[in-house]
N, C-alpha and C positions, 0 to 999 in steps of 0.2 A: 504494500500500500504506500501511497504517497501522501504526505501531510504538509499543510501550509501553516506557518507560524504568523500570527498577528501579534504585534508588539504588546507585551504585558498581558495578553489574553490567550487563553487556551482555545484555539479554534482549529479543529482538525477536519480537513476535507479529504474524503477517501476517493482515491482515483485508482483505476485499474491499470495494470501493465507495468508496474515498477516494483521491484522487490529488493530487499536489502538485509543483509545479516550483519548488524553492527553492534548491537547491545554490548553490555559488559561481557565480553566474551563472544558476542555475535559476530559472524563474519561480515565485514562491511561489504556493501555491494554497490556496484554501479547499477544504473537503471537497467532493468531486465535481468538482474543477477539471480542467483539460485534460491536457496531455501528461505531466505528471510525477508521480512517486509521492510520496505523503506519508509523513512519518515522525513517529511519536509516540514513538519510542524513541531509542536512541542510546547513546553511549558512556558509560562510567562517568565521571560528572562532566561529560561532554560538552565538556570543555575541557582545554587542555593546559598544560603547563609547571609546574614546581615552584614552590610558593609561596616557597620559600627560595632560589630561584636567584640566584646572584650574577652580576654583570656580566661584562665581558670580562676577558681575561687579557692580561698583558703579553707581549711577543713574545720573552721570553727563551728561547732555544733554539727559536725558532719553526719553523714548518713550511715546507716547500718550496712554492713557488707551484704551483697546479694547472696542468697543461699545457693548451695551447690546444685547444679543442674537447672538453674533458672531462678530468676528473682521475681519479685512481686510486681514488676512493671507490667503495664498493659501491653497487649499484643496487637498485632495488625499494623497496617500501614507501613510505609517505608520512610526512610529519612533522607534528608538532604545532605549533599555535600559529602566530603570526606576525602581525606587524603588517601592516595592509593598507591600501591606499588604493584604493577602487574606482575604477577608471579613473585610477589614481595618476599624478600629474604628473611628467613627466620634464623638468624645466626644465634648460636648458643655459646659463642666464644668471642674473645677479643676485648680490648679495653672499652670502658663505657662510652668513650667519645669516638669509637671506631666508625669508619665509614659505613659499613654494612653490618651492624650488629653491635656487639659490646657484651660485656659480661652478663650472663644470666645471674641475677642476684641469688644469694642463698635464701632459702625459704621465706621470707618476709615476715615481719612481725604481725601477730594476730591482733585484731582490733576488738576490744571489748570481749575478751575471752578467747580470742584466737580465730582469725579468719582462715578459710581453706586456702592452701597454697597448692595450686595444681602443679604436680611434678616435684613438689618439695615436701615439707613436713608441716604438721599442725603443731604450732608451739603451744606448750602448756601454759595457759594464761596469757602468754605473750606480753609484749610491752603495751601499756595502755595507750589507746589512741582515741581522740575524740571522735574522729570519723573513721570508721572501719573501712579498710580498703581491700579490694579483691586482688590478690597477687597471682597472676598467671605465669607459670614458669617456675622460677625459683630453683632450678637445678644448679649444681655446682658448676662453675664455668671451667671450661678447658682452656688451654692456651691457644693462642692464635687470634684470628679476627683480623680482618684487613683494614688497615688504617687508610682513611681517605686522604687523597692528595687533591690539590686543586680546591674547587668549590668556593665560588665567590660569595660574599655576603650580600644579601639583597639590600638595595638601598631603600629609602622610603621612610626615614625618620628614626630617631633613636628611641629604643624601647626602654622606658624607665620602670621602676617598680610600680608606678601608678599607671603606666601605659604610655602610649605615644602622646606627646604634648600636642594639643590642638590649639589653633588660633581661636579667638573669639571671646565671647562674653560681652556682647553688646548690652548696653543698658536698656532695660525694658521700661518704657515710660508709661505713666498714667495708671489707671486702674484703681478701683476702690477696694478697701479691705473686705475680704470675704470671711464668713463664719462657716465655711463649708457649704455655702449655698451656691446659687447659680450666677452670682454677680461676678464680674471679671476679677479674677484673683491676681490683679496686676501688681501694684506696689512697685517699689524700686528694687532694682536688682544690682548686685555688686559683684565685682570680680569677673575674671575670665574663666573659661572652662578648662578643666584638665582633659587629658586625652582620652581616646577611646579605650585605653587600657591595654592589657595584654595579660600574660600570666601573672597571677599574684605571686608574692614572694615565696609562698609555700610550694609553688611549681604546678598548681592545678590549672587546667584550662577546661572550659565546658564546651562540649559538642552539642549543637542544637540541630536536631533532625526535623524534617517536614517544612523547612524553610529554605530559601535559595541562598547561595553564597555570592558575595560580591568582593571585588578588589578594593584597594584603598582609594580609588577614584569614584567608587560607586557603580562601576560597570560590572555586569554579570560575568562570573568566572565561567570559562568555556574549556573544559578538559575532558570531553567525552572519550570513552574507550581508551583511557590513558594509564598513567602510572604515577606513583609517588616514590621519590628517592630522597635520601639525605646525603649530601656531600658537604663535608666539613660541619659547620654549625647551622647549615641552612637546609630547609626542606624545599624540594622542587616538585611541582605538580604539573605534569605534562599531559597533553591530550589533544583531541580533535576540535578544531574551531568550526563554527557554523555547521554543525552536524545535520541541521534540518534540511540542508540543500545538498543532495548527493553529488551534484556537479561541482560543489565547492570544497571537496575534501582534499584541498591542496596544501592546507596550512596546519602545522602542529604548533600549539601554543605552549608557553612556559610561564608559570607563576612561581614566585619565591616567597618564603616566609621563615622567620626564625622562631615563631611561637605557635604555628598552626592556626592562628586566628587572623592576623593581619597579612594579607597577600598583595604582593606587587606584581603587576603584569610586566614580564620581561620581554614581551613581544613574540613575534613568530620565530620559533626555534629552527624550523625547517619548512621551506616551500618547495613543493614538487608539482610537476605538471600532470603526472599520471594519476594522482590521487592516492591517498594512503590513510591508514588508521591503525588502531591497535598497536601503537608505538610503545617502546620501552627504552630505558637508558641504563647503561652500566659504565663504570669507570674501569679502564684497563691499566693495571699497575705497570705492565711491561712497556706499552706504547705511550703511556701518560696521556691517553686520549679518552674522551667521553664518547661512547659508541651508542648510536641510536639504531634500534631495530624496528622495522616496520612491516606490516602487512601491506605490500606495495603493488599498486596497479589495478585495483578493483576488487571484485568479489572472489573470483578464482585468481589468487594472487601469488606473487613471488615474495621471497624474503629479502627485504632491502636493508642496506647498511649505510650509515652516515656517521661522520665523526666531527668532533669539535674540540678545541682546546679549553673551552669553558662549559660549565653545565648548562647555561642558558642559550648557548649557541652564538651566532648562527652555525648550523650543521651543514656539512657538505656531503651530498649523496655520492657514494663511491661506487656501489655496485648493487645488483639484484641477482637472485638465483632461485631456481626451483629447489625444493627439498626432496632429495632422493628421486629426482626425475619427475616430480609431480608438483602441481600447484598446492597451495595451502589456504586454509580459512583463517580463523582467529589464532592468535599466538601471544605469548608473553615470555619473559626471560626470568631465570632464577640463577643466582650465584651462590655456590655452596661455600662451606667453611674454608675449603682449600683454595678458593679463588677461581675454580673452574666454573664456566658458565654453561647453562643448559636452556634449550629452546623447548617450550611446551607448545604444541601445535595441533591443529586439525588438518588432516591430510586428505587429498583428493585422488590418490592413486587408483582406487577402485570405484571412484564416483564421488560426487560432491558430498562433503561432510560424512564420509563413510568410515573413516578411521581417525584416531588421534593418538599422539604419542609424545616421546621425549627424545631429543637429539643433543648430544654433547657438542660444544663449539670448540674451535681451535684456540690455541693459547692467546692469540691476539683478538679473539672474539669476531673476526672478520670473515670466517668461513665455517662450514660444517665439518665435523670430524666423524663421529660415530653415532648411529642410531642406538639408543639405549633400551627403548621399550615401545611396543605398539599395541594399542587396543583395537580389535576389530569390532567396533561398536559405532553405529551411525547416530546422526542427529544430536551431536554434542558440540558445544562451543564454549568460549570464554575459559580456556584451560589456564590454570595457574598452579604454582607450587609454593609451599612454605614448609618449614621444618620445625618441630617442637620436640625437645627431649629425645633426640635421636630418631624420631619417626618422621618420615616424609609424608606430606599430604598433597595429593594431586586432585585438584578440584575442577569441575566442569558444570556448565548449565545446559539446559536443553536448547536446541536450535529453534528459536522462536522469534526471530527478527528483533525488533525493539520492544517486544512485549515481555513482561516479567516471566520468570520461570524458577523452578526449584533448583537448589544447588546440591551436588553430590560429591562425595570424597572417597577416593581410594587411599590406602595407606601401605607403606612398606618401610623396611629398614635400610634399603638400598635403592637408588634410582633405577638400577637395572632389574629390580623386582626380586622375588615375586611380589605382586601387588594383591591386596585384598579385593573382594567384591566391593562395588560401590555402595555407600551408605548415604541416605538422605540427611542433609543438615537439618537438625531440629530447630524449627522456627515456630514456636507455639502460636497458634491462631492464624497462621498464614501458610498457604501451599505454594506461594510464588515469591518466597524470600522477601516478604514485605514489599511487594510490587516493584522489585528490582531485578536486574540481572547482574550477577557477580562480576566485578572487575578484577579485584586482587585482594590479598590479605597482607597487611603491613605489620611487622613486629616492632614494638617499642620496647627495647631492652634497657632496664635500669638497674639500680643497686639492689632492688628487692625482688625482681622477677621480670617477666615479659608479658606485655599485653599484645594479643594478636587481634588486630582490628580489621574487620570486614569493610570493604568499600563496594557498594553497588550503584550502578547507574539507574536512576529512575527516569527512563526515557519519556514516559507518558504519564505525568502526574494527573490525577483525577480527584475531584472533590477536595476533601481536606488533606489528602496525602500529597502535599506540594513538595517542592524541593527536588533538584536534579540529582543529588547524590545522597547516599545513606552511609553513615559511618556507625558501626556498632562493634562492641567488644565480644569476642568469643568467650564462653565459659566452659572450661574443661572439667573442673572438679577432679574426681578420680577416674573419670572415663576417658577412653581414647578419643572418642568423637565429641566434638563440641556441641553445645547448645547456644542458641542466639536469641534470647528474648528481645522484644522491642522496647527501646528506650527513646523517648523524644528528647530527653536531656540526660547527659551523663558526664562525669568528670574524669579527665585523664591526667596522670602525673607522669610525664615522660622521663624525668630524672630517676624516679623510683621504679618505673615500669609497673605501675599499678593503676587501677581504676576503681570508681565507686559510682553508685547511682546518685542522681541529683536529688537530695532530700528536700522535699517541699516545705518541711518544717523550718528550714532556714529562711524562707520567704516571710519577712516581717510584715508584709502587706496582706498576707493571706487572711481573708475574712474581715479585713478592716474596711472602714467607710471610704468610698470613692465618690467624688462629686465632679461635675464638669461644667464648662461654660454653656454647653448645650448637649442635647442627646436625642436620639431617635426613640420613639415610644417603645419599640421592640428591642433596641440595642442600647441599653442603659449603662451608665457609668459603673454601677455596682458589679457588672459582669466581669470586669478586669481583675477583681480580687477574689473571685470564686475559685475553688479547687477544680482543676480541670485535668483531664487525662488525654491520652492519644486519641481515644475513640470519640471524645466529645468536645475537644478544645475549640473546634471551629463552630460549635453550636451556640456559643455565647460570646458576645463581643460588645464593645462600645462604639457608637458612631455619632459624630458631631454634625452640626449644621454645615452646609456647604459654603463656608465663608472663612476668611482669615481676619484676625488670629482666632485660635480656639485652644482650650486647655483642658486637661483632666488632672485631678489632684487626689492623692491618697493621704488620709489622716491616720498616722500610726498610733494615735491615742495618747502618746506622751513623747517627750523629747528622748530620742534614742540615737545611739551611735550607729552610723551607717557609712558604707563606702562603695556600694554597688547598686546598680539598677538595671533591670532587664525589661525591655519592651518587645512584645511579639506583634508584628504589624499584619494587618489584613491587606487585601489587594488595594484598598484605599488607604494610602500611607502618607506620612509626613515627609515631604521633601526637605524642608528646612525647619528645624525645631531645636528646642533646648530642654535639658533636664535641670530643674531648679529645686533648691531646698530652702526651708524656712522654719523658724521656731514659732511664728505667730500668724502665718498665712497673709502677711502684709509686706514684709521686707523679704525679698527673694535673692538668693545667691545662685549664679549659674555654676553648675559643676560639669556641664557638657553642652556642646552645641555642634551642629552639623548642617550642611547644605546638600548632602548627598544621600539622603534617605532613599529607600527603594521598596518596591512591592514584595510582599511575603518575605520580609527580612527580619532579623533579630538584632535589636540594638542592645548590646551587652557591655555596659560601661563600668569600669572601675575608677574611682576617684579617691582623693585624699580623705581619710576618715574625718567625719564631721558629725556634729550633733544636730538633729533636726526632728521635728514632729510631722512636718508636711513635705511631701515630695510631689512634684508635678511635671508633666510634659506640657511645654508651651509651644504650640505650633504656629509658625509664621508663614509657611507656604505649603499648600497641599500638593500631593503628587498627582492627583486626578481632579476632575471637576466635582467629584463627590466630597463629602466631609472626611475628617480624619477617623480612622478606625483601628482599634487595638483589640487583640484577643486577651492579652495578659499584661499586667503591670506589676513587676516584682521589685521588692526592695530588700537588700541584704546587708549584713555586717560580716564580711568575710576577712 
């Protein structure tokens, strides 16, 4: 099928005669390609996450660790965004700051009685932690681990403990004192805003699913069918630009971030005439080059090679080749502990998408060496590999175009096999991996363990399940196969290699009084402080009158120390707005301001700790002709 994208709106027009296998793992197709449907349409902005998202939160009053085999989070839906590494490396060795991996921490401390450490031990009592973390991994590290060379640091502003400093803080004139009523809560405002934040000093960042991701200019991130890699201290998120138009698959984009929250567009990493997708990047220690691998030249594709002296490129296309004398479909790369690289691929030797397997690459990564394993199984795509505690996981999705599909894993102790039968990934409440197609699994290895993070492309967001990318942590417990419950919000600690659920009890605004300058009769201000879940969060929201300015205010009930605010925006969003605090609802101080708000985004702002009773969003420019609209307004002391 062919789909047409209308700006910021999800309008899909079905046409006959064009097909495309592109999804996370889907073989990308030229028009008239084989098994998969093509998409020229897509989600509003086609990408997830709020441009103003702040990083992680401190563990003050943190959440309880999720139980083994799945936590209490709601299921269903998929999530937006996510860093990905196609065939992401799951290194269990190497220094913590190594390029592809780092030490797997020893068993991690248990929180509040000892949290389960997959692959490690359960500590008796453990060290007390306010916020229990789930530690994935925790095996004793071996020696080795490849140290990254190169890897430029992404520009775009210095990240401080409070986040990136932002300009602003214009004085808000006029307005009479409000007592929590509907009169303009203007008053005078002082000071400029602190930045959009980043990771808190404790190292936590929050991943928000079901919303789109944006770079630091407010533009939608476009990294379809791509990968996530870390070179030096910087994460690089690569992928396909303008995926909605199969004729435009000529550009591979690159974004850079030091905190997984603030992303800078580094431009087009590679432009090709023939069209390509499903790209991946590895650094070769011998040649000192970054090597880009591509599914090159359409649906029935060749394996393409390009190189660059920097992670962001530009890359130069060197060559293309068939694999074992036949074309390929989807592909990704995996680099093992010993530095050898492997291609996971779908093979067309006996017909389109009829087989899939693993090929070892040459020492310079620029040619094929030896076929390691081959599955005679049809209709699979999105192959990827990761390793955990000595076990390799080879994952695939179903050939389903850009439609969502389940994820299956084979396991082995050697890449040459023998491999187990495929087992379906457990995704409670969903048979389509939460409306996504898997792209890759990326390991975050720290001092206490390793978090294995799933990235799925949500090609066709529908209803409340917005966001182009879904990032979720795998839970292993004592089982070999992971479980992946759905979490709209969760916290990741990269340095520790741990994660935790986002505890809504940390939200000081939960259940508190909210008032606004105006409201729709059905979409009232009180909705933004109600407890919401993945299933119903889009059912309740606030909507203002269609004019500027407008505001919505939360009364915390008493003067309270705070340092963070989270706004979850509807399609009708604020383009320019401030977050302000006050002790009397008369005199206001700006703690954040922006002019690059976006549709279905999350504004997650960390600012200097302050004491306030009232917190408000003061909007000065709407993003649409409708009013301002928020699903949620959270206030925290992290």
